[in-house]
C-alpha positions in Angstrom: 4.1 27.3 -1.1 4.9 24.1 -2.9 1.4 22.5 -2.2 -0.3 25.8 -3.2 1.6 25.9 -6.5 0.7 22.3 -7.2 -3.0 22.9 -6.5 -3.1 26.0 -8.5 -1.5 24.2 -11.5 -4.0 21.3 -11.1 -7.0 23.6 -10.9 -5.8 25.6 -13.9 -5.6 22.5 -16.2 -8.9 21.0 -15.0 -10.9 22.6 -17.8 -8.5 21.2 -20.3 -9.0 17.7 -18.9 -12.8 18.1 -18.9 -12.7 19.3 -22.5 -10.5 16.2 -23.4 -13.0 13.9 -21.7 -16.0 15.4 -23.6 -14.0 15.2 -26.8 -13.2 11.5 -26.2 -16.8 10.7 -25.6 -17.8 12.4 -28.8 -15.1 10.7 -30.8 -16.0 7.3 -29.3 -19.5 7.9 -30.5 -18.2 8.8 -33.9 -16.1 5.6 -34.0 -19.2 3.5 -33.1 -21.2 5.0 -35.9 -18.6 5.2 -38.6 -16.3 2.3 -37.8 -12.6 2.4 -38.2 -11.0 5.8 -38.9 -7.3 6.4 -38.2 -7.9 10.1 -37.8 -10.7 9.6 -35.3 -8.8 6.9 -33.4 -5.7 9.1 -33.2 -7.7 12.0 -31.8 -9.5 9.7 -29.3 -6.2 8.2 -28.1 -4.7 11.7 -27.6 -7.8 12.8 -25.6 -7.5 9.7 -23.5 -3.9 10.4 -22.6 -4.7 14.0 -21.7 -7.5 12.8 -19.3 -5.1 10.3 -17.8 -2.6 13.0 -16.7 -4.9 13.9 -13.8 -4.0 12.9 -10.3 -6.9 12.2 -8.0 -7.1 12.5 -4.2 -10.0 10.2 -3.5 -9.8 6.5 -2.6 -10.8 4.3 -5.6 -13.3 1.5 -5.1 -11.9 -1.9 -4.2 -14.3 -3.4 -6.7 -14.8 -6.7 -4.8 -18.5 -7.5 -4.9 -18.5 -11.3 -5.0 -16.0 -14.2 -4.4 -16.2 -17.9 -4.7 -16.3 -19.7 -1.3 -16.0 -23.3 -2.2 -18.6 -23.8 -5.0 -20.7 -20.9 -3.9 -20.7 -17.4 -5.3 -20.8 -15.2 -2.2 -21.6 -11.5 -1.8 -19.0 -9.3 -0.2 -19.8 -6.1 1.6 -17.3 -3.5 3.1 -18.1 -2.8 6.7 -16.2 -0.3 8.9 -15.4 -2.2 12.1 -13.7 0.8 13.8 -13.0 4.3 12.6 -10.5 6.9 13.8 -9.7 10.2 12.2 -6.6 8.6 10.5 -7.9 5.2 9.4 -10.7 2.7 9.2 -10.5 -1.0 10.1 -12.4 -2.3 7.1 -14.0 -5.7 7.2 -14.7 -7.5 3.9 -17.8 -9.4 5.2 -19.0 -12.4 3.3 -22.5 -13.7 3.3 -21.5 -17.2 4.6 -21.7 -19.1 7.8 -18.3 -20.8 7.4 -15.8 -20.0 10.1 -12.5 -19.0 8.5 -9.1 -17.7 9.8 -9.3 -14.0 10.6 -6.6 -12.0 8.8 -5.5 -8.4 9.2 -4.0 -7.1 6.0 -1.8 -4.1 7.0 -1.5 -1.6 4.1 1.3 0.9 3.7 0.8 4.6 4.4 3.0 5.6 1.5 1.3 8.0 -0.8 -1.3 5.6 -2.2 -4.5 4.2 -0.8 -5.1 0.7 0.6 -6.9 -0.2 -2.7 -3.4 -0.9 -4.0 -3.9 -4.2 -2.2 -7.2 -5.0 -3.7 -5.7 -7.9 -5.6 -4.1 -9.2 -2.4 -7.4 -9.0 -0.6 -9.4 -10.6 -3.4 -7.0 -13.6 -3.4 -7.3 -14.0 0.4 -11.0 -13.7 0.6 -12.3 -17.1 -0.5 -10.5 -18.9 2.3 -10.1 -16.1 5.0 -12.1 -13.6 7.0 -10.3 -10.4 5.9 -9.8 -7.1 7.6 -7.8 -4.2 6.2 -6.1 -1.0 7.5 -7.7 1.6 5.3 -5.7 4.7 5.9 -7.2 8.1 5.3 -5.8 11.0 3.2 -4.1 13.4 5.6 -5.3 16.4 3.7 -8.8 15.5 4.7 -8.0 15.2 8.4 -8.5 18.4 10.5 -5.6 19.8 12.5 -7.7 19.5 15.6 -7.5 15.7 15.3 -3.9 15.8 16.4 -0.6 14.2 15.3 0.0 10.8 13.7 3.5 9.4 13.9 5.1 5.9 13.8 4.0 5.3 17.4 0.4 6.2 16.3 0.6 3.7 13.5 1.7 0.9 15.9 -0.9 1.9 18.4 -3.6 1.6 15.7 -2.3 -1.9 14.8 -2.4 -3.2 18.4 -5.9 -1.7 18.9 -7.2 -3.3 15.7 -5.7 -6.7 16.4 -7.5 -6.5 19.8 -10.8 -5.6 17.9 -10.4 -8.7 15.7 -9.8 -10.7 18.7 -7.7 -13.8 19.8 -6.4 -16.1 17.1 -6.0 -13.5 14.3 -3.2 -13.5 11.7 -1.3 -10.5 10.4 -0.2 -10.0 6.8 1.9 -6.8 6.4 2.9 -5.5 3.0 5.9 -3.3 2.3 6.5 -0.3 4.6 4.4 -1.4 7.6 6.4 -4.6 8.1 8.5 -2.7 10.6 5.4 -1.4 12.5 3.8 -4.9 12.4 6.9 -6.5 13.9 7.0 -3.8 16.5 3.3 -4.2 17.4 3.6 -8.0 17.8 6.8 -7.6 19.9 5.0 -5.1 22.2 2.1 -7.5 22.6 4.4 -10.4 23.2 6.4 -8.5 25.9 3.1 -7.7 27.6 1.8 -11.2 27.4 -1.2 -9.9 25.5 -3.9 -12.6 25.1 -4.6 -11.3 21.5 -1.1 -11.9 20.2 -1.6 -13.0 16.5 -1.0 -16.7 15.7 1.1 -15.9 12.6 2.8 -12.8 11.1 3.6 -12.6 7.4 6.0 -9.8 6.4 6.1 -9.2 2.6 8.8 -7.0 0.9 9.3 -4.8 4.0 12.4 -2.7 5.1 13.3 -4.5 8.3 17.0 -3.9 7.8 17.8 -1.3 5.0 21.6 -1.7 5.5 21.3 -4.9 3.4 21.6 -4.5 -0.4 20.6 -0.9 -0.3 18.3 0.3 -3.2 17.9 3.7 -4.8 15.2 4.4 -2.2 17.6 3.6 0.7 20.4 5.6 -0.9 18.1 8.6 -1.2 17.1 8.3 2.4 20.7 8.4 3.6 21.9 11.0 1.1 20.5 14.0 3.2 20.0 14.7 6.9 16.4 14.5 8.2 16.3 18.3 8.4 16.6 18.5 4.6 13.6 16.2 4.2 11.6 18.4 6.5 12.7 21.6 4.8 12.3 20.4 1.2 9.5 17.8 1.2 7.1 18.9 3.9 4.3 21.3 3.0 1.1 22.6 4.4 -2.4 21.7 3.1 -3.9 24.8 1.5 -7.1 26.5 2.3 -10.3 24.8 1.1 -9.6 21.2 2.4 -10.7 19.7 5.7 -7.0 19.3 6.7 -6.1 23.0 5.9 -3.0 23.9 7.9 -1.9 20.3 8.5 1.8 19.6 7.7 2.0 16.8 5.2 4.3 15.0 2.9 2.2 15.4 -0.3 1.2 12.3 -2.2 2.0 14.0 -5.5 5.7 14.3 -4.4 5.8 10.6 -3.4 4.4 9.6 -6.8 6.9 11.8 -8.6 9.8 10.2 -6.6 8.6 6.6 -7.5 8.0 7.5 -11.1 11.4 9.1 -11.5 13.0 5.8 -10.4 11.5 4.0 -13.4 10.6 6.9 -15.7 11.3 4.9 -18.9 8.9 2.1 -17.9 6.1 4.6 -17.3 6.7 6.4 -20.6 6.6 3.1 -22.4 3.4 2.1 -20.6 1.7 5.3 -21.9 3.1 4.8 -25.4 1.6 1.3 -25.2 -1.7 2.7 -24.1 -1.7 5.1 -27.0 -1.0 2.2 -29.4 -3.7 -0.1 -27.9 -6.2 2.7 -28.3 -5.1 3.5 -31.8 -5.5 -0.2 -32.8 -8.8 -0.7 -31.0 -7.3 -3.2 -28.6 -9.7 -2.3 -25.8 -8.8 -5.2 -23.4 -5.1 -4.3 -23.3 -5.9 -0.6 -23.1 -8.2 -1.3 -20.1 -5.4 -3.1 -18.3 -3.0 -0.2 -18.5 -5.8 2.3 -17.7 -6.9 0.4 -14.6 -3.4 0.3 -13.3 -2.8 4.0 -13.7 -6.2 5.0 -12.3 -5.0 3.3 -9.1 -1.4 4.5 -9.3 -2.4 8.2 -9.9 -4.8 8.2 -6.9 -2.5 9.8 -4.3 -2.9 10.4 -0.5 -0.9 12.8 1.7 1.0 11.5 4.7 1.1 13.3 8.1 4.5 15.0 8.2 5.4 13.5 11.6 4.7 10.0 10.4 6.8 10.4 7.2 9.8 12.1 9.1 9.8 9.5 12.0 9.7 6.7 9.5 12.6 8.0 7.4 14.7 8.7 10.4 13.9 5.5 12.4 13.7 3.0 9.6 15.7 4.2 6.7 18.5 6.3 8.3 19.1 5.0 11.8 18.1 1.3 11.3 16.7 1.3 14.9 14.8 -2.0 14.6 17.8 -3.9 13.2 20.2 -2.4 15.8 17.9 -3.1 18.8 17.2 0.6 19.4 13.6 0.8 18.2 11.4 2.6 20.8 7.6 2.6 21.2 6.1 5.1 23.6 9.5 5.6 25.2 10.4 2.0 25.7 12.8 -0.1 23.6 11.0 -3.1 22.1 12.4 -6.6 21.9 11.5 -8.8 18.9 13.1 -11.7 20.8 10.1 -11.6 23.1 7.9 -13.1 20.3 7.5 -16.8 20.9 3.9 -17.7 20.2 3.5 -16.0 16.8 4.7 -17.9 13.7 6.8 -15.9 11.1 6.8 -16.0 7.3 9.0 -13.5 5.4 8.5 -13.1 1.6 10.8 -11.3 -0.8 10.9 -10.7 -4.6 14.0 -11.6 -6.6 13.8 -8.3 -8.7 12.5 -6.0 -6.0 14.2 -2.6 -6.5 12.4 -0.9 -3.6 13.0 -3.4 -0.8 15.8 -5.7 -2.0 16.7 -9.3 -1.1 17.7 -9.7 2.5 16.0 -6.7 4.0 12.8 -8.6 5.0 14.7 -11.8 5.7 16.4 -9.9 8.6 13.3 -10.4 10.7 14.1 -14.1 11.0 17.2 -13.3 13.0 15.6 -10.6 15.1 12.8 -13.0 16.1 15.2 -15.5 17.5 12.9 -16.9 20.1 10.4 -18.3 17.6 10.9 -22.0 17.2 12.5 -23.1 13.9 9.4 -25.1 12.8 7.3 -21.9 13.2 9.5 -19.9 10.8 9.7 -19.8 7.1 11.2 -17.6 4.3 10.3 -17.5 0.7 12.1 -15.7 -2.1 9.8 -15.5 -5.2 11.8 -15.7 -8.4 11.0 -13.4 -11.4 9.0 -10.7 -9.6 9.7 -7.1 -8.5 8.1 -5.3 -5.6 4.5 -5.4 -6.6 4.7 -8.9 -7.9 5.3 -10.1 -4.3 1.7 -9.3 -3.4 -0.2 -8.9 -6.7 -0.5 -10.6 -10.1 -0.2 -14.1 -11.4 2.8 -15.2 -9.3 1.3 -13.9 -6.1 -1.8 -15.9 -6.9 -0.2 -19.1 -8.0 3.1 -19.3 -6.0 3.3 -16.8 -3.1 -0.3 -17.1 -1.8 -0.3 -20.9 -1.3 2.7 -20.4 1.0 0.9 -17.6 2.9 -2.3 -19.8 3.2 -0.3 -22.8 4.4 1.4 -20.6 7.1 -2.0 -19.4 8.3 -3.6 -22.9 8.3 -0.7 -24.5 10.1 -1.0 -22.0 12.9 -4.8 -21.4 13.0 
């Protein structure tokens, strides 16, 4: 019923948003003809805010068409390397003959699309051959395609590392750090020839007992049955995934926004002011962020519930109880894969120490193949996007990859 109510509400207000969009275009035309008018600008700004209240359920574009490789401007094309019902291994292929380190960027399945890492990918591209886990929206996946849980996620990772081939490097961001560590441990125990040469874990919940955040406290405040009863819904009729049980993306977005509601309110007030004053560049920056932020994807219910239970409630990886396909995995089996962990000083989603815990779990990796970096002055998203990611975090990631390539 919850999903049906949301969809009905969204459909009801769609004509209002369309009207606001047409009004904004007309007002923009009037401003172009008549110049500055406070009344027109005020109406245009209000129309813009009305349009921006809409959530979308389609993956935005990555918007990466060219990058500089050395002194050469190079075309970039997105090529699906392997596709399953639940995700695509996406290759950002460059039109160059230069052999570069192959990197798998592991995106979270957390209510947003992998385009949230577009900035991460764009920074890596000039010096690396980049692949990305592009997860699909669960409401577009037919029930007949089966279940997808945490084991399925790890299975996809192992398969895609195999597809990329020997000598690959893994960069996992946020939630999938646990799955990435588990996948590499499984491959190490099996003596797999495609074990990655390095593994970078960025702002991930390896051990949520350390410095718990509001996210961690919420996860432990209720039994897993409560999460299943209150947060899991069924995709309504009219979508390819009709009948599939999901954790809706709009609920995930609501939860994240409620943690920093004042910041989001301020951002939209700033957007209104920028539009009113005609500061198009600043308005575009805010608009671009929320176009991405308001693009939501549903999670398969079994993936969400097993992740909450295993990672955030039972701490199975940290306590040596993490199981994959019925077998307990052993991070100490990792010997050949170098390890870099990265955290943000002001991260209120995955706090200091939670990702660092991977260093102790991977105790068989030689000390010279391990490194930790705590980036000052950034929150969660600043670890993998923005100016400090580009200027301070990325050089460390690049050096880890080059040193082990």
